[in-house]
N, C-alpha and C positions, 0 to 999 in steps of 0.2 A: 504493500500500500504506500509506503514512504516514497517509492520510486515514482508514483504518480505526481508527487509534489516536489520533485527534484528541481532545484533552482539553477538558472544559468548564471555563472559568475560574471561580475561586471567586467573583469579583465578580458574574458572571452568575447563579450559583447563589443567592447571598445576595439579589440583587435580586429574583429570582423569589419568594423567601420573603417579601419585603416588599410584593409587588404588592397593590394595593388591592382592586379588585372581584373579581379572579380568585384572590386569596389565601384560604387556609383560615383560619377564625376561631381565634385563640389563646385557649384556655380552660384548658389542663391545667397543673397544678402538679407539683412533685416527688412529693408524696404521691399525686396522681392517677396518675402514671406507675408508682410502686411497686405500687399497687393494680392497675393495668392489667397489669403484668408478672406479678404473683401470679395474677391472674385468668386469664391465658393459660397460665401454666406448670402450675399445679395443675389437673389435669383428666384427660383420657383416658390420658395417660401414666402417671399414678399409679394410677388406678382400673381400667385395663384392661391396660396394657403390663406392669405389675409381675407379675401372674399369668401373662401370656403368656411373659415372659422366664424366670420361674421354671420353668414347665412345659417349655419347649423348650430352654433353654440352660444355666441355672446353678443351679437349685434355690434353696436359701436364700442362696447366694452372690450372688444378684441384688443384694443390698445393696452388695457390692463393685463391681458394675457401675454402680450409681448414683454411687458415689464417683468412679469413673473418668470417667463421663460428666460429672459436675459439675466435675471438675478441668479437663477439656477446655473446658467452657463458661466457666470462670473465666478461662482464658487468652484465649479468644476474646472474652469479655465486656469485658476490659480494652482490647482493640483496638477493639471496637465503641464503647466509651465515648469514646475519643479522636476517632474519626471523627464520632460524633454531636455532640460538643462543637464541633468545628471546622467541620462542615458541617451546621448545624441546619436541615434541610429534609426534607420528606417523600421517601421512596424507599429508606431503609435502605441496605444495601450496594450497591445499584444506583447511587445518587447518589454514594457515596464512590468507587466504581470509576471513574465517569465523570470525576471530577476528578483522580484519581491515575493510573489505568491506561489510560484511553482508552475510546473509544466501543464498540469491538468487545467488549472485556472487560466493559464495563458492560452491554451487551446480554446477554451470556452469563449474567452473574450475575442480571440482572433476570429473564430467562426462567427461570432456576433458582428464583428466589424465587416466581415465579408457580406453579411446580410445588409448591414447599414449602407455600405457604399454601393453595392449592386442595386438595391432597391431605390436608394437615393438617386443614383444616376438614371434609372429607368423613369422615376417620377419627373426628373428634370427634362428628360427626352420627350415625355408626353406633353409637358408644358410647352416645350420648344415647338412641338407639332401644332399646338393650338395657335400660337402667335405667328408661326410660319404661314399657316393657312389664312389667318387674318390679313397678313401682309399681302399675300397673293390676291386676296379679295379687293385690295385697293387698285389692282392692275386690271384693266378691262380691254377686251378685244371685241370690237364691233358692239360695244355696250354690254358684253357679257363678262362678269368677273372671272378672272383666271384663278379659280380656287379648286382645290382637290375635293372630290366628292366626300361627304361626311363619312360614308361607310369605309373609306380607305384611310381615314385618320382617327378611327376609334377602335377600341378593343371589341372583339365579338361578344364580350360579356357586358357591353355597355349599350344602353338604349338612349335615343335622342329624338327630338322633334325636328323634322325636316321643314323646308320652306313652305310646304303644303300643309303643315300642321298634322302630319302623319307620323306615328311612332315607328322608328326603324332601329335595326341593330347594326353595329359595326362589323367589319370583316377583318381588318388588319390596320394597324397604325403605321403606314409606310414612312411618313416623314420622321417619326420618332426613331425608327430603325436606321434610316439613313444618317441621322445626326450622330448616332452612336458609332457608326462605321467611320465617318469622316473625322471625328475627334480622336478616335483611337489611332487612326493612321498618323495624325499629327503627333500624338504622344510617342508612338514607336520611333519617330525621328529624333526624339530627345527632349528632355525637360528644359534645357536652356532656351531653345527656340520657342517652346511652348510657353515659358514664363514671359518672354518678350511679348508674344501675342496677347497673353493674359493681361499684362500691364496696360496695353492700349485699350483693351476691352473694358477694364475696370474704370479707367478715367471716363470713358463714354457713359458707362452705366451709372456711375455715381452722379455725373452731371445731369443725366435725365431724371434721376430720382429727386435731386434738389430742385430742378426746373419744375417738376410736377407739384412739389410741395409749395413753391412760391406762387406759381400761376394758378394752382387750384384753390389756394386759401380763400380768395374772394368769392368763390362759387359755393362755399359750404352753406348748407341750410341748417340753422340751429334745430329745426324740428327733427332732423335725422339723428341728432344726439340727445333727443328727449324721449324717454329717459335714457341717460347714458348707460345705466345698468338695467336692462329689462327685467321685469319680475320673473321669477322661476316658472317655467312651463315645460311642456314636452313638444318637440317638433319632429314630425315624420317627413323625411325627404322623399323626392319622387321615386327613389329606388326602394322605398319601404323601410329604410333604416331609421330607428328611433334615436333621437338625440336629446340630452338634457339642455334646455335653452334658458338663458338668462340666470340671474343671481350668481351665487358663488359656484354652483356646479357648472354653469355655463362658462364662467371665466376659467375655471380649472380645465374644462374640456378644450376651450380655445387655446390655452397655454400648451396643452399636449399636442394639439394639431399644428400650431405655428412653431412649435419647437423644431420642426423640420427646417425652419428658416435659419437655424443656428448650427447646422451640422458641419458647416465648412471650417470652423476654427480648429477643430480637432484634426482635420485633414492636413493642416499645416504641420503638425508634429510628425506626420509620416515622411516628410521630406528632410528630416534631420540629417540623414547621411549624405544629402546633396547640398548641405548648407555650409557656408564659410563661417567658422567660429560659432557653432551651434549653441554653446553654453550661454552666449550673450544674445544671439539672434532669436532663438526659439521663444523665450518669454516675450520679447518685444513683438514678434510676429503674431503670437497667439492672442495676447491681451490687447494689443493695438488694434487688430482687425475687429475684435469683439466689441470694443468700446465704440468705434466709429459706426459699426453696423447697428448696434442697439439704439443709438440716438436717431439714426435715419429711419429705423423701423417704427419707432414710436410716432414720429412726426408724419410719416407716410400713411400709416394706418389711421391716424386721427383725421387727416385730410380726406382720404378715400371714403371713409364711412360718413364723413360730413357732407360730401357731395351727393352720394347715392344712398338710397335706403336699403334696409335689410332685404326687403322683397325684391329689389333689383338683383341682389347677389344670389338670391335663391332661384331665380328663373332666367330672365333675359341676359343678365351679366355674369352668368356662371363661368363661362370660358372667356379667356382673354379679357378679364374684368377691367383692367386699367384702360385699355383701348375703348371698351364699351362706355365707361364713365366719361371719358373725354368727349367722345362722339355725341353722347346723349345730353350731357349737362353743361359742358364748357363751350358755350356758343362762341363761334369765331376762331376756335382753335382746332379746326380740322387738320391743319398742318402738323399740330402737335401730336395728334392721334397717330399719324403716319410715322412721325419721327420716333415717338415712344415705342411703337410696335417694332420698328427696326432695331432700336437700341436694346429693348428687352430681348429680342431674338438673339442679338449678338451677345448680350449679357448672360443669357442662359447657356450659351456655348461655352463661356468661361467657367461656369459652374460645373458643367458636364466634364470639362477638361480636368478640373481639380479632383472631382470625385473618382473619375476613371483612373487618374494617376494614383490617388491614394489606395484604391482597390488593388491595383497591380502590385504596389509596394508592400502591402500587408501580405499578399499571397507570396511575393518574393521572399519575405522574411520567414514565413512559415515553411516554405520549401527549402530554404537554405538550412533550416534547423532539422530537416529530415521528416517533419510532420506531414508534408505533402510531397508528391513526386518531384525528383530533382530537376526535371525539365523546366519547371516553373521558376527556377532561380537562374536559368541560363541567361547570360547577358549577350546582347547583340555585339558582334565584333566591331562594327563600325559606329553604331549609334549609342552604345553603352547603356542600353535600356533593357528591362526584363520583357522582351517582346512577346515571348510565349504566353506570359500571363495576360498581356494586353489582348492577344488573339483569342484566348479563352473567354475573356469577358466581353469581347465583341459579340460572341455567340450568346452568352448568358444574359447580359443586359439587353442586347438587341431583342431577344425573345420576349423578355419581360415587358419591354417598352411597346412591342408590337401587339401583344396579346392580353396583357393584364390591365384592368382599369386603374386610372391614376389615384383615386382615393385609397384603394387597397394597398398599393405599393408605398404611398405617402405615409399612411399611418403606421405601417410596418417599419418604415425607416425611422420614424420618431421613437417607437418603443425600443428598437434595437440600439439607437443612439443613447437613449436615457439609461438603458441597462449598462452600456459601456461606461458612461459617465459615473454611474453609481459605483462600479467596481474600481474605477480610477480613484475616486474619493476615498474609498475604503483602503486602497493600496497605499495612500499617503500616511494613513494612521499606522499601517503595518511597517512602512518604511522607517518611521520615526522610532519604532520599537526594535529595529534591527541595528546591526553594526555596520550599516552601509557607509562606505567612506565618503567624505565630503571635502570639497575645495572651497576656498573663500570666494571664488568667482562664479559659483553656482547659485542659481535662483532658489530661494526657499519660500514655501507657502507660509504666509503669516497666520498667526492665531490658530495654530493647530492645537487641539482637535476641533475647535469651533467651526472653522471654514469647511473642512471635509464633511463634518456631521451635517451642517446646513445644506451642503451640496447633495448628500444622500437623501435628506428629508424632502427637499424641494423636487428633486428628480423622481423620488418615490411617489410623491403626490401626483405628479404629471403622468407617471406610468399607470397608476390606478385609473386616472381619468380617461385613458384611451380605450377602456372597455375589455370585456371578457374575450371577445372574438380575437382581438389582436394578441391577447395573452396566449390563447390556444395556438395560434400560428407561430408565435415565438417558441413555445415549448416544443412543437413539432420540429421546427428548424433545429433547435438545440439537440433534440433527440437524434436527428440524422447526423449531426456533427459528432456526437459521442460514439455512434456506431462506427464512423470513419476513423475516429481516434483509436478506439480499442481494437479495430481490425487492421489498421495500417499504421497510423501515426506513432503509436506507442512502441511498435516493433522496429520502426525505422528512425526514431528520434536519435540524433547524434549524442545528446546528453545521456540518454538511456544506454546506448551501445557503448559509449565511452566509459560510463560508470561500471558496466559489466566487465569490460576489459581490465579495469583497475582492481577488480576483486581477485583475491588469491584463489587458486584451484582448490577444490573441495578436499583433496587428500592432504594438501599442505596445511589447510586449516585444522584437519583432524590430527596431523602429526604434532602440531603445536599443543 
């Protein structure tokens, strides 16, 4: 049993980070990491989940949901920053857990991260599809909008009302699949070029968010914010799913839904092995991107729910909600609707880039440790990237984006992320009780154990708010992961096999 909790020594972890030919190229600076974090954080959560949480859970008080989710991320972010400073290597919470909590816990959290990033990327790809089709709708040929038929940009498990007010089912989300393929090809060419593209996209995306806040403010209708916290009730959406709406239950539910909007900052930690001076840069990148995005989220959600009503978000403005709000209520700003649609589309591309990058790096780390087949830690001889992991997730994420509904993958991403954050916060408490070596230039989480305990409590509350069905899906996923670990990972783990080799033969032990 003790072998299940064997820990990976820090010396081994850091030596892996410095390996020559197998090591990833270090090119990222603190500024690059902040831009990467903003690029991952601002995206589908803001442009899609804000309207969804307002419609199903909280109305205008979705703003309070963002504050609660941001507070939980702040506590978890402080814990992430310490781990990333002390263990600067690819793999995020997986690597941290391996060093502090042991192999079995590391496998559980690594498997959870695979769920988080894969489903998160699929959710973003689905949102990308919505805005892409909206953009095509602005282009007309002989008066006919150049848009993809709704059936070819929706999951077969989704139903929608067509232009003739007839209910139809989707077939396959083709634009979502294409977005995954194109971004993955960019990543295979290398993180350095990808980071440059991401920086350009982030500048554009943040500018558009600020522009919407400034120009949209005069169009807010006070009646849409009255009451700001709706009284508690039950809302049944068009799919027949029941939601707690309004009051404290609604705010907690909204916090769990919009938490998807914060998944990007922990993706920054997966790039530690590709960062120049990670001990200094990682805390700056993680906390800097989180602070910037939380402020923008609060302002954006306040303006969006002030311009349009909850009923708008439930029906006509359910997809590509930001563009809908501008076109419907901001008279004279038709040009802004087109510009915002283009900027959001480009911005979602940056989110997809970071999530797919983080996904492949976690897989790379687990493969390098022997817990997954060796092929997934192979580095491309020219581009120095884990290209086989990228290829695998083109297939996995592409399939999810093409055939699974957005709300399903979105809520599963949130619960997977919250579970990972909870384990990271618990890991800081365990870290302080261990004899883990420290250097003066490493970041330390303040007010331990208060900060990690608050992180566990807030994340736990949001996990509960996501409902039983998402819990069942998480348990099933974890069950599959444990089967893989006990049938493959445990017997191929480098730490396990190395430990076995160090044991004396049985006859020598008896002789003694």
